[in-house]
Each structure stands twice: as structure tokens, then as C-alpha cells.
N, C-alpha and C positions, 0 to 999 in steps of 0.2 A: 129565823126568828124575827118576827116584827114586834121588836120593842125598841124603844129609844135607848134604853141602857148601853153604855158603851163608848168608845172613842170613834168619832166620824172625820174621815177626810173630805174636803169639799172638792169635787170633780169639775163643777160649773157653778158659777154664781152671776146674778145680773141684778144691778140696781138701775131702777128706773129704765130699763130697757137696753142698758149698757153693760156690756160682758166685763167681768173682772178678769184682771191679768192672770193667766195661769202660773206665773212665777210666784205671785203673793199667795193663790190658793195652795201652792205645794208647801208652804210654810206655816198654814194653819190647820188647826184641828178644833172639834168641839167636843166635849165629853158631858154625857148624862149620865148621873149616877146618885142613886137614892135622894131623889127629888132636887137635885142641885146641877147646875151647869158650869162650865168652865171654858171660854175660848182661849185657846193659846196661839201665840204667833212665834214662830223660831223657839219653841219650847217654853217661852214665858207666858204667866197668865196675864192676859190682857183685860179681860172682863170675866165676871162671874156673879153668881146668885143664884136663885131657885126657880124650879119651873113646876107648873102644874098642867096635867091633862085636864081641860075644861070639859069637854064631851069628846066623842069618837072624832079624831081628826083635827081637834082644835086643842092648842096649847098656848100657853103664857108663859113669857120668861120675866122674872122679878128681878133687876138689877140691883146687886148689893155694893159692888166695889166696881171701878172702871169708868169707862165713858157711860155707860148705863146705868149707873148707881141709882137708885130712886125712881128708876123707869119701870113700867110695865109695856112690855111689846107683845102683843098678841099675835097669833100665826097659825097657819094651817100646815097640817103635815099628812103625808101619805107614803106609803112604801109601794115600790114596783121591784118585784124580785129582791134583789140585794141593794137597790137604790132607795136611800130616805130623801125625800123633798120637802123643803120647808119653805113657805112663804111668810116672811116676817112683815108685821105692818109697823114700820119705823115710828110713824104719827101716831101711835096708840089707837088704831082702827084695825080691827081684823080684816084683813084681806078676804075678798069674796071669790077668788081663784087663784090658780097657780100661774098668774102672769103679772107682770110689772109695768108694761106697756111704756108709757113715759113718764108715770108716777115716781119721783124721786124719794117717796116715804116707802116703797114696796122694794123689798129685799129677797130675791128668790135663790135658793142654794140647793143644789143636788149632792148629797153626800153618800160616801161609801164606807161600810164599817172598816175599821183598820184591824189588822190581824195580830198586830205586835203593839 
């Protein structure tokens, strides 16, 4: 099922080329449902808002509450089997590829759909 709808667990993440700690990723999840997104950490909603799919492979998060309130975060997404990869442009510019390099404003996450 190649749909963003559902709850996703991050398996790998990097910001500006630096890998995120696995312990932090295990406590996080993102849910996409009915045009809304919610990022949860240890079961508590840390950030939420709406999202739009702008074109094939392009999405934008529109923060409503939390640290991204009032911000639009453009990104790229793709599916590879049951893995969803999203590269977020935290500085408001859509990434050109699924790679962060040393850019601290690019955040790449590989997610797996949660079954429960």
C-alpha cells in the first residue's frame, strides 16, 4: 500500500549528515491521516498540523501547534517496498534529492508502517 495514511515508525534519520540516535527514534512516530499529521514522542504529541501532497513525490507540512507552528516544511517522499523515505527542507526550501550532506536544514527519515 503506497499511501502516506497511517502511523509510521522511524528506522533511520539524519540531520545534516549526522545520524540520529536509535533510542530516540524508537520513541517517535508520525501519523498521516485525513490531511493531518502528528509527530509523537513517547506517546505525547510533540508537533501537529496539516499536510498536502503538492505533486507526485512532493509534500508540504503546515505546522499548527508545537515547534513548527506557523511554518511550512516542504519535502520529498518515496516508497521502496514497505519503507517510506521523506527528506524534509527545514529551512523552507524543498530538497532536491534524498540526501542531507552537511546541510543542517535537511532532515532525512526512513519510516516503516506500524502494524498496531
